[in-house]
C-alpha positions in Angstrom: 5.2 -21.5 12.7 4.5 -24.5 10.5 4.5 -24.3 6.7 2.4 -21.3 5.6 -1.1 -22.0 4.1 -2.0 -20.3 0.9 -5.4 -19.9 -0.8 -5.1 -20.8 -4.5 -8.1 -21.1 -6.8 -10.6 -22.3 -4.2 -8.3 -24.5 -2.1 -6.1 -24.0 1.0 -2.7 -25.5 0.4 0.7 -25.7 2.1 3.0 -23.2 0.4 5.1 -26.0 -1.1 2.1 -27.3 -2.9 0.7 -24.0 -4.1 2.2 -24.0 -7.6 1.4 -21.4 -10.3 2.2 -22.0 -13.9 5.2 -20.3 -15.5 2.7 -19.4 -18.3 0.4 -17.5 -16.0 -0.1 -14.0 -17.4 0.6 -12.5 -14.0 4.1 -13.9 -14.2 4.7 -13.3 -17.9 3.2 -9.9 -18.2 2.5 -8.6 -14.7 -1.2 -8.8 -15.8 -3.1 -8.8 -12.6 -4.1 -6.7 -9.6 -3.8 -7.1 -5.9 -4.5 -5.5 -2.6 -3.0 -5.7 0.9 -4.9 -5.6 4.2 -3.5 -5.9 7.7 -4.6 -7.6 10.9 -3.6 -6.3 14.4 -4.5 -8.1 17.6 -7.0 -10.3 15.7 -8.8 -7.5 13.8 -8.5 -6.9 10.1 -8.5 -3.1 9.5 -10.9 -1.7 7.0 -11.2 -5.0 5.2 -14.2 -4.1 3.2 -12.6 -0.8 2.0 -9.7 -2.9 0.7 -12.0 -5.3 -1.1 -14.0 -2.5 -2.6 -10.8 -1.0 -4.0 -9.7 -4.4 -5.2 -13.0 -4.8 -7.1 -12.6 -1.4 -8.7 -9.1 -2.5 -10.0 -10.6 -5.7 -11.3 -13.4 -3.8 -13.1 -11.1 -1.3 -14.6 -8.6 -4.0 -15.8 -11.3 -6.2 -17.3 -10.4 -9.1 -15.0 -12.8 -11.7 -13.8 -13.1 -13.3 -10.4 -15.0 -16.4 -9.4 -15.7 -15.0 -5.9 -18.1 -12.4 -4.7 -17.1 -9.6 -2.3 -18.4 -11.7 0.6 -16.5 -14.8 -0.6 -13.3 -12.8 -0.9 -13.9 -11.5 2.6 -14.3 -15.0 4.1 -11.4 -16.4 2.2 -9.1 -13.7 3.4 -10.2 -14.3 7.0 -9.9 -18.0 6.7 -6.4 -17.8 5.2 -5.3 -15.6 8.1 -6.9 -18.0 10.6 -5.2 -21.1 9.1 -1.9 -19.4 9.5 -2.6 -18.7 13.2 -1.8 -15.1 12.9 -3.2 -12.3 15.0 -0.9 -9.6 13.6 -0.6 -10.1 9.9 -0.1 -8.7 6.4 -2.4 -10.3 3.9 -2.1 -9.9 0.2 -4.8 -11.0 -2.3 -4.3 -11.3 -6.0 -6.1 -12.0 -9.3 -4.1 -12.5 -12.5 -5.4 -13.2 -16.0 -4.3 -16.8 -15.6 -3.0 -19.3 -18.1 -4.0 -18.5 -21.7 -5.3 -21.2 -24.0 -3.3 -19.9 -27.0 0.1 -18.2 -27.4 -1.4 -15.1 -28.7 -4.0 -14.8 -26.0 -7.2 -12.7 -26.2 -7.2 -10.9 -22.9 -11.0 -10.8 -22.9 -11.1 -14.5 -22.5 -9.4 -15.9 -19.4 -9.6 -18.1 -16.4 -8.3 -16.1 -13.5 -5.7 -17.2 -11.0 -6.8 -16.2 -7.5 -4.3 -16.1 -4.6 -4.3 -15.1 -0.9 -1.3 -15.3 1.4 -0.7 -14.1 4.9 2.5 -13.3 6.7 3.4 -11.8 10.1 2.7 -8.1 10.2 5.3 -6.0 8.3 6.6 -2.5 9.3 8.3 -0.5 6.6 11.0 0.4 9.1 12.4 -1.0 12.3 11.7 0.5 15.7 14.9 2.6 15.9 14.3 4.1 12.4 10.6 4.8 13.2 11.7 6.7 16.3 14.3 8.9 14.6 12.5 9.3 11.2 13.5 8.1 7.7 15.4 9.7 4.9 13.7 10.2 1.5 15.3 10.4 -1.9 13.6 12.2 -4.7 13.7 9.6 -7.5 14.7 10.5 -11.0 11.9 8.2 -12.1 8.4 9.7 -12.5 5.2 8.3 -11.1 2.6 6.7 -13.4 0.7 9.1 -15.5 -3.0 8.6 -16.4 -1.8 8.9 -20.0 0.0 5.5 -19.6 -1.3 3.6 -16.5 -3.6 5.3 -14.0 -1.9 5.0 -10.6 -5.3 4.0 -9.1 -4.7 0.5 -10.6 -3.1 -1.5 -7.8 -1.4 -3.6 -10.4 1.2 -6.4 -10.3 3.5 -4.5 -12.6 6.2 -3.4 -10.1 9.4 -3.0 -12.2 9.0 0.8 -11.9 8.9 0.5 -8.1 11.8 -1.9 -7.9 14.1 0.3 -10.0 13.3 3.3 -7.8 14.0 1.3 -4.6 17.3 0.1 -6.0 18.2 3.7 -6.8 17.3 4.8 -3.3 19.0 2.1 -1.3 22.1 2.3 -3.4 22.3 6.0 -2.6 21.9 5.4 1.2 18.3 6.5 1.6 15.6 4.6 3.6 12.9 5.2 1.0 11.9 7.5 -1.8 9.2 9.6 -3.4 8.7 10.4 -7.0 7.1 13.3 -8.8 4.5 13.4 -11.5 5.1 14.5 -15.0 4.6 18.1 -14.1 7.1 18.0 -11.3 4.6 17.9 -8.4 5.1 15.5 -5.5 3.2 12.2 -6.0 3.9 9.3 -3.7 6.3 6.5 -2.8 6.5 2.9 -4.0 4.5 1.7 -1.0 3.2 4.8 0.7 1.4 8.1 0.4 3.0 11.3 1.7 1.8 14.1 3.9 3.3 17.4 5.1 2.3 19.9 7.8 2.7 23.6 7.3 1.4 26.2 9.8 -0.9 23.7 11.4 -2.5 22.5 8.1 -2.1 18.9 6.9 -1.4 18.7 3.1 -1.3 15.6 0.9 -1.1 15.2 -3.0 -4.5 15.2 -4.7 -3.9 13.7 -8.1 -2.0 11.0 -10.0 -1.6 8.8 -6.9 -2.9 5.6 -5.5 -5.7 6.5 -3.1 -4.4 4.7 -0.1 -6.7 3.3 2.5 -4.4 4.4 5.3 -4.1 7.8 3.6 -7.9 8.1 3.8 -7.9 7.0 7.5 -5.4 9.8 8.4 -7.5 12.4 6.6 -10.5 11.2 8.6 -8.5 11.2 11.9 -7.3 14.7 11.2 -10.9 15.9 10.7 -11.9 14.2 13.9 -9.0 16.0 15.7 -9.9 19.4 14.2 -6.8 19.6 12.1 -7.3 21.4 8.8 -6.5 19.4 5.7 -5.8 20.2 2.1 -5.6 17.8 -0.8 -3.5 19.8 -3.3 -0.4 19.8 -5.5 2.9 20.9 -4.0 6.6 20.5 -4.9 9.8 19.3 -3.3 10.5 22.9 -2.3 7.4 22.8 -0.1 8.4 19.5 1.5 11.9 20.9 2.3 10.4 23.9 4.2 7.5 22.0 5.8 7.1 21.8 9.6 6.6 18.1 9.4 6.6 15.4 6.8 5.5 11.8 7.1 4.4 8.8 5.0 1.5 6.5 5.5 0.9 2.9 4.5 -0.7 -0.3 5.6 2.8 -1.4 6.8 2.9 0.7 10.0 0.6 3.7 9.8 2.6 7.0 9.9 6.4 7.1 9.4 8.1 10.4 10.2 10.6 11.8 7.7 13.7 13.7 9.0 15.5 14.3 5.7 14.6 14.8 2.0 17.2 14.7 -0.7 20.0 15.7 1.7 18.0 18.5 3.4 17.4 17.9 7.1 14.0 19.2 8.1 14.1 22.2 10.5 11.7 20.8 13.2 12.2 17.8 15.5 11.3 14.4 14.1 8.7 13.1 14.6 6.7 16.3 14.9 3.7 16.9 17.2 1.0 16.4 14.6 2.7 13.3 13.2 2.8 11.8 16.7 -0.8 12.9 17.5 -2.3 11.4 14.3 -0.2 8.2 14.5 -1.3 7.7 18.2 -5.0 8.2 17.1 -4.5 5.7 14.3 -3.2 3.0 16.6 -5.8 3.8 19.2 -8.6 3.1 16.7 -6.9 -0.1 15.7 -6.5 -1.2 19.3 -10.1 -0.4 20.0 -11.3 -2.5 17.0 -12.7 0.5 15.1 -13.2 -0.4 11.4 -12.1 -3.9 12.4 -13.3 -7.3 11.3 -12.5 -9.9 13.9 -10.8 -13.2 12.9 
């Protein structure tokens, strides 16, 4: 592949020419929001859903954008095309940009707008996906609505990085964290599901409402699998029949161990395999797809 092409403030530039100021508020303060959409075999999955969520984050954060929904849509598609990618992960970002004064008024800003595309990313390699991942329960807590509502898909990722450092240093593949009340929340880049007695459970509150999470709930309904959005604890995960995570980076990822406890059932479990197969079937068929 030749040098990647990046969209930056209305222009398509080679990566080496796509410079962002060190005074940009996204760099200095993590003051910005983003979203991530994926393409598979030339189809971007649920692109409009991702853009709608992106605009919700912009609105809630008081951030401006020069582009309409349709203009973002076309710019995302064009960035992917210019990188000659059929299977891709595409990130799009708005920051509060470069302030005119040192003590900047956040109400007045010229946004920085970025789109970049890379080959499709899986959260785990093929061998790990086949045998299932290990999850640590982080000592960090998830974002609370009292501080920063987790529905903001924001650039501030120090919390996520510290948790990942903790997990990898301890020999785990990934992690989950709990909310302030001790209920299971989510992972740094994924939502979590468990199966108990044929019912699919996923946390209801204080989480990022993932687009892939929504897709799996819809697929479960289509397959006649009962679902419940509720609160549960690590105890419930440890005695579950199946546990898996979901994300844009690969669909469902089965979990075989949580905080040193090996799950009692084979991994991946039957409902995990059924739902993941349905997910990839819909993607292969172009359902909810936007062609490049």
